C-alpha positions in Angstrom: -34.0 100.2 -114.0 -33.7 97.1 -112.5 -32.0 96.1 -109.1 -29.5 93.6 -110.4 -28.9 96.2 -113.5 -27.9 98.9 -110.8 -25.5 96.6 -108.7 -23.8 95.4 -112.3 -23.3 98.9 -114.1 -19.2 99.8 -114.4 -18.5 101.6 -111.4 -14.7 102.2 -111.3 -14.9 105.8 -111.1 -17.1 105.3 -107.9 -15.0 102.8 -106.7 -11.7 105.0 -106.5 -13.4 107.5 -104.2 -15.8 105.7 -102.7 -15.8 105.8 -98.6 -15.4 103.2 -96.5 -18.4 100.9 -96.1 -19.7 97.6 -94.3 -18.5 94.6 -95.5 -19.6 93.9 -98.7 -20.4 89.7 -100.2 -18.9 88.7 -103.5 -21.6 86.8 -104.4 -21.0 85.5 -108.0 -18.1 85.2 -110.6 -16.4 88.6 -110.8 -18.0 89.9 -107.3 -21.2 92.2 -106.5 -20.6 94.0 -110.3 -19.4 91.2 -112.3 -16.7 93.2 -113.1 -13.5 92.6 -110.9 -14.3 95.5 -108.6 -14.9 95.4 -104.4 -15.5 98.8 -101.9 -13.9 96.6 -99.2 -10.9 98.7 -97.2 -8.4 97.9 -94.8 -7.1 95.0 -97.4 -3.5 93.8 -97.2 -1.0 94.2 -100.2 1.0 91.4 -99.1 1.2 88.0 -98.0 2.7 84.4 -97.7 2.4 81.3 -96.2 3.3 82.8 -93.0 2.2 86.5 -93.1 -1.6 87.9 -93.0 -3.3 84.3 -93.2 -6.3 83.7 -91.2 -6.8 80.4 -92.4 -5.9 77.5 -94.6 -8.4 74.3 -95.3 -8.2 71.6 -97.3 -10.5 71.4 -100.2 -11.4 67.5 -101.3 -11.3 66.9 -105.0 -10.6 69.3 -108.2 -12.4 72.7 -108.8 -11.7 75.9 -110.2 -14.8 77.6 -109.3 -14.3 80.7 -107.7 -15.1 81.3 -103.8 -18.3 83.5 -103.4 -19.0 84.6 -99.8 -22.4 86.0 -98.6 -22.6 86.7 -95.0 -20.2 84.2 -93.2 -20.4 81.2 -95.6 -17.9 80.6 -98.0 -19.1 78.6 -101.3 -17.3 76.5 -104.0 -18.2 73.3 -106.3 -16.1 70.4 -106.6 -15.8 67.7 -108.4 -14.6 64.2 -106.9 -13.8 60.5 -108.3 -16.4 57.5 -106.7 -16.7 55.3 -110.2 -16.6 58.5 -112.4 -17.4 62.2 -111.5 -19.2 63.7 -108.5 -20.0 67.2 -108.4 -20.9 68.7 -105.3 -21.5 71.5 -103.6 -19.2 72.8 -100.4 -19.7 75.6 -97.9 -17.1 76.7 -95.1 -17.1 79.0 -92.3 -15.7 82.4 -93.5 -14.6 82.7 -89.9 -12.7 79.6 -89.3 -12.8 77.9 -92.6 -14.4 74.7 -90.9 -16.2 72.4 -93.9 -20.0 73.0 -93.0 -22.0 71.8 -95.9 -20.8 69.1 -98.8 -24.0 68.4 -101.0 -23.6 66.1 -104.2 -25.9 67.7 -106.8 -24.7 65.1 -110.1 -22.7 62.4 -110.8 -21.2 61.9 -114.5 -19.6 58.9 -115.8 -16.3 61.4 -116.7 -13.6 61.4 -113.9 -12.2 64.5 -115.1 -12.3 66.9 -117.8 -11.2 66.9 -121.2 -8.4 69.7 -120.7 -6.1 69.2 -118.5 -6.1 73.1 -117.2 -10.2 73.0 -116.7 -12.3 70.7 -114.1 -15.6 69.2 -113.9 -16.5 72.2 -111.5 -15.0 75.5 -113.1 -18.1 77.6 -113.1 -18.9 79.9 -110.5 -21.9 79.3 -107.9 -24.5 82.4 -107.3 -25.8 82.7 -104.0 -29.1 84.8 -103.2 -31.1 84.5 -100.1 -31.3 81.1 -99.1 -31.1 80.0 -102.6 -27.7 78.6 -104.4 -27.3 78.5 -108.2 -24.7 75.4 -109.4 -23.6 75.1 -113.0 -21.6 72.3 -114.7 -22.1 73.2 -118.4 -23.6 70.4 -119.7 -23.5 68.3 -116.9 -26.2 69.8 -115.2 -27.6 72.9 -113.6 -29.3 73.0 -110.0 -30.6 75.4 -107.4 -30.3 74.2 -103.8 -30.9 76.0 -100.1 -28.2 76.9 -98.3 -29.0 73.7 -96.3 -28.2 71.4 -99.2 -31.3 70.3 -100.7 -31.7 70.3 -104.1 -34.9 72.2 -105.2 -34.7 71.5 -109.1 -32.2 70.5 -111.6 -31.9 71.2 -115.7 -29.7 69.8 -118.1 -28.8 71.2 -121.7 -26.7 68.9 -123.3 -24.3 70.3 -126.1 -20.9 69.2 -127.3 -17.4 70.8 -126.3 -13.5 69.8 -126.4 -12.3 71.6 -123.6 -15.3 70.7 -121.1 -17.1 73.5 -119.2 -16.5 76.7 -118.1 -19.1 79.8 -118.3 -20.8 81.0 -115.1 -24.4 81.8 -115.0 -25.8 85.3 -114.0 -29.2 86.2 -112.4 -31.9 89.0 -113.6 -34.8 89.3 -111.2 -36.5 85.9 -111.6 -34.1 84.5 -114.2 -31.2 82.4 -114.1 -29.4 82.7 -117.9 -26.6 81.0 -118.9 -24.4 80.5 -122.4 -24.1 77.1 -123.6 -21.9 77.1 -126.6 -20.8 73.9 -128.7 -19.8 72.1 -131.7 -23.4 71.1 -132.2 -25.5 73.7 -130.8 -25.3 77.1 -129.0 -27.3 79.5 -126.7 -28.2 81.9 -124.3 -31.4 80.4 -122.2 -32.8 81.9 -119.1 -34.8 79.8 -116.1 -37.0 80.6 -113.8 -35.5 80.7 -110.2 -38.1 79.1 -108.4 -38.7 76.2 -110.7 -36.0 76.2 -113.4 -38.1 75.9 -116.2 -37.2 77.8 -119.5 -38.5 81.4 -120.0 -36.3 81.9 -122.9 -34.2 80.1 -125.1 -32.1 82.1 -128.4 -30.1 79.8 -130.4 -27.0 81.5 -132.1 -26.8 81.6 -135.7 -24.2 79.4 -137.9 -21.6 78.8 -137.8 -21.5 78.0 -133.9 -18.3 76.8 -131.9 -17.0 76.1 -128.6 -16.8 79.0 -126.0 -16.5 79.4 -122.7 -17.9 82.9 -121.4 -19.7 84.8 -118.5 -22.6 86.8 -119.4 -22.7 90.6 -118.0 -25.6 92.5 -117.5 -25.6 96.1 -118.3 -27.9 99.0 -118.7 -27.6 101.5 -121.8 -29.9 104.6 -122.0 -31.8 103.0 -119.3 -32.3 100.0 -121.1 -31.1 96.7 -119.4 -29.0 94.2 -121.9 -27.1 91.0 -121.2 -24.1 90.8 -123.5 -23.6 87.5 -124.1 -19.4 86.6 -126.1 -19.4 83.4 -128.0 -17.6 81.8 -131.1 -16.7 84.2 -133.9 -19.4 86.7 -132.7 -20.9 88.8 -129.2 -24.3 89.9 -128.3 -26.4 91.5 -126.7 -30.2 90.4 -126.0 -33.1 91.9 -124.1 -32.8 90.3 -120.4 -36.6 89.5 -120.3 -37.1 88.1 -123.5 -33.7 86.7 -124.7 -34.7 88.9 -128.4 -31.5 89.9 -129.6 -30.6 93.9 -129.4 -27.0 94.0 -131.4 -24.1 92.0 -132.3 -20.5 92.4 -133.4 -19.0 90.1 -135.7 -14.6 89.1 -135.3 -14.3 86.2 -138.1 -12.4 83.2 -136.9 -12.4 83.7 -132.8 -13.3 81.0 -131.0 -13.0 79.1 -127.6 -13.9 82.4 -125.7 -13.3 82.5 -122.1 -12.9 86.0 -120.6 -16.0 87.6 -119.1 -16.8 91.1 -120.7 -16.5 94.3 -119.1 -18.4 97.5 -119.6 -17.9 100.9 -119.2 -17.6 104.6 -120.9 -20.6 103.6 -123.2 -18.3 100.7 -124.5 -18.2 97.0 -123.7 -14.7 95.9 -123.9 -14.4 92.2 -125.5 -11.8 89.4 -126.2 -12.2 87.6 -129.4 -10.9 84.0 -128.2 -8.3 82.1 -129.8 -6.1 81.6 -131.9 -4.7 85.0 -132.4 -7.1 87.1 -129.9 -8.0 91.0 -130.0 -9.3 93.2 -127.7 -12.5 95.0 -129.3 -14.0 98.3 -127.3 -17.9 97.9 -128.7 -20.7 101.2 -128.8 -23.4 99.4 -126.6 -26.0 101.8 -127.9 -26.8 100.0 -131.7 -28.9 97.2 -133.2 -28.9 94.9 -135.4 -24.8 93.8 -136.5 -22.9 96.9 -135.5 -19.2 95.5 -137.2 -19.0 98.4 -139.2 -20.5 101.0 -137.2 -20.0 100.8 -133.2 -16.2 99.3 -133.0 -14.6 102.2 -131.3 -11.2 100.8 -131.3 -9.6 97.0 -131.7 -6.2 96.3 -129.9 -4.2 93.3 -131.3 -1.5 92.6 -129.3 -1.1 91.1 -126.2 -4.9 90.5 -125.5 -5.8 87.8 -123.0 -7.2 84.3 -123.8 -8.0 83.3 -120.8 -8.4 85.9 -117.5 -10.9 88.6 -118.0 -9.9 92.7 -118.6 -10.4 94.9 -115.6 -11.5 98.4 -115.8 -10.3 101.0 -113.6 -11.0 104.5 -113.9 -10.0 105.6 -117.8 -7.9 102.8 -118.4 -8.6 99.3 -119.1 -5.9 96.8 -117.8 -5.3 92.9 -119.1 -3.1 90.0 -118.7 -2.3 87.6 -121.5 -1.7 84.3 -120.7 1.6 84.5 -120.9 2.5 87.2 -118.5 2.3 90.2 -120.5 0.3 92.8 -118.5 -1.2 96.1 -120.5 -2.8 99.3 -119.7 -4.6 100.9 -122.3 -6.7 104.2 -122.3 -9.9 103.0 -122.3 -11.5 105.4 -124.4 -9.1 105.9 -127.5 -7.4 102.6 -127.2 -4.2 103.6 -126.8 -1.4 101.6 -125.0 0.0 103.4 -121.9 2.2 100.6 -121.0 3.2 97.1 -121.4 5.1 94.9 -119.0 5.9 91.5 -118.4 5.5 89.9 -115.0 6.0 86.4 -115.7 4.0 83.0 -115.2 1.1 81.9 -116.8 -2.5 83.4 -116.1 -5.8 82.0 -115.9 -7.7 83.5 -113.1 -8.9 87.1 -114.0 -7.7 90.4 -112.0 -9.4 92.6 -109.2 -9.3 96.0 -108.1 -10.1 96.5 -104.4 -8.4 99.3 -101.9 -7.0 101.1 -104.4 -5.0 98.7 -106.2 -4.7 95.9 -108.9 -4.4 92.0 -107.8 -3.0 90.4 -110.5 -2.8 85.9 -109.8 -0.7 83.9 -111.9 -1.2 80.2 -112.1 1.7 79.1 -109.8 0.1 80.8 -106.7 2.1 84.4 -107.5 0.3 87.6 -106.8 1.5 90.6 -108.5 0.0 94.0 -106.5 0.4 97.3 -108.6 -1.5 101.0 -108.7 -3.4 101.8 -111.3 -2.3 104.5 -113.2 -0.2 105.4 -116.6 3.0 104.3 -115.4 3.8 100.7 -114.0 3.7 100.7 -110.2 4.6 97.8 -108.4 3.5 97.5 -105.2 4.4 94.2 -104.0 4.9 90.1 -105.0 3.3 87.4 -103.4 3.3 84.1 -103.5 1.3 80.7 -102.3 1.6 76.8 -102.2 0.0 75.1 -104.9 -1.5 75.8 -108.6 -4.3 79.2 -108.6 -6.5 78.8 -111.6 -9.0 80.3 -109.9 -10.2 83.6 -109.4 -9.7 85.6 -105.9 -13.3 86.9 -104.2 -12.8 89.7 -101.8 -15.6 90.1 -98.8 -15.3 91.1 -95.1 -12.1 92.9 -95.3 -10.1 89.8 -96.8 -9.2 87.9 -99.9 -10.6 84.7 -100.4 -7.8 82.2 -102.7 -8.4 79.2 -103.8 -5.6 76.7 -105.1 -5.5 72.9 -106.6 -5.7 72.0 -102.7 -6.9 74.6 -100.7 -8.6 77.1 -99.7 -7.5 80.4 -98.2 -8.5 83.5 -96.0 -5.9 86.4 -96.3 -6.6 88.8 -93.8 -4.5 92.4 -92.9 -5.7 92.1 -89.1 -4.2 88.3 -89.3 -0.6 89.3 -88.8 2.1 87.2 -88.8 0.7 83.0 -88.0 
């Protein structure tokens, strides 16, 4: 089993009881395991613009990529306007919030995303050692040094209605990403050293737009990359791109949520127009639609936020503020609670609590369990469509204009 696979296998049961350890990085979208879990302890349950705020710093341009934190640096992408869109990589000092790097990566004639809820810089970068990998959909993919020097660039054109959203993942020396457009759709793996294509697997017809991030899992000692697309999801051999299994779900498209994995099941949101949540056994081969779907939930599934698996429960928040707790193995609904607001960001589990962030800057904090137990409701200024990150005993939150570090040791500011 590879080291990346060990990092990304579902660890929710361990996280519930794991002892405190050293500070953990948040190197990619949804954290070190790709499923929204953090082992950090001592995190605050409450904050505001004046409480538990370590720092708040302006972020130029517009972007909805999640902050990623490695060591003493916080990384973001953004798009600024200069006769079009300038796609940039930014870094901030984690202790002070001071901007320490601003590197131009690409230029485009587009000044904004065609969807007002999206941006030209929505996919989340990945930091690995002295490399930062950035992805702007069909506008370009690149590797940079942590000093901001471009090592290589690559581009894979495809056409979508709403811009780009899915983030890449790492597997050994491969950078793997989805490309799902009206015209073509594929999964591709690039050599992290050169940017050259190591494998590319085209999706079967019909194809359509999707905006999801792949997930690396391990089933029976075999690594798999689960890739969610319009009308179907599939699992691939990470070394070759060969399809291992696929599940079909009719007319679902514009899929955004990243899948999660646990109990031998992959949990997949089927996309627009009316989303369902599927639990698919990941040990099949070929078309498993009729044989490996353990359960289907057709009420309350999200269009945009990814689900969250904690122990035996699966949590999901709909785009319109209905939070649902489900028995992860049976699909039985324990509870549904309307928490208000609109939702795009994916929830996280850290320090024994679940944090669910709305587009309006509100974060609802609850205790996991088969009854709804609210701990706190916190409010920040600005819009919050980017998912939060957790590292070094703190939350890092991005609004439409600022980057925040929320720390329980910060106290009253």
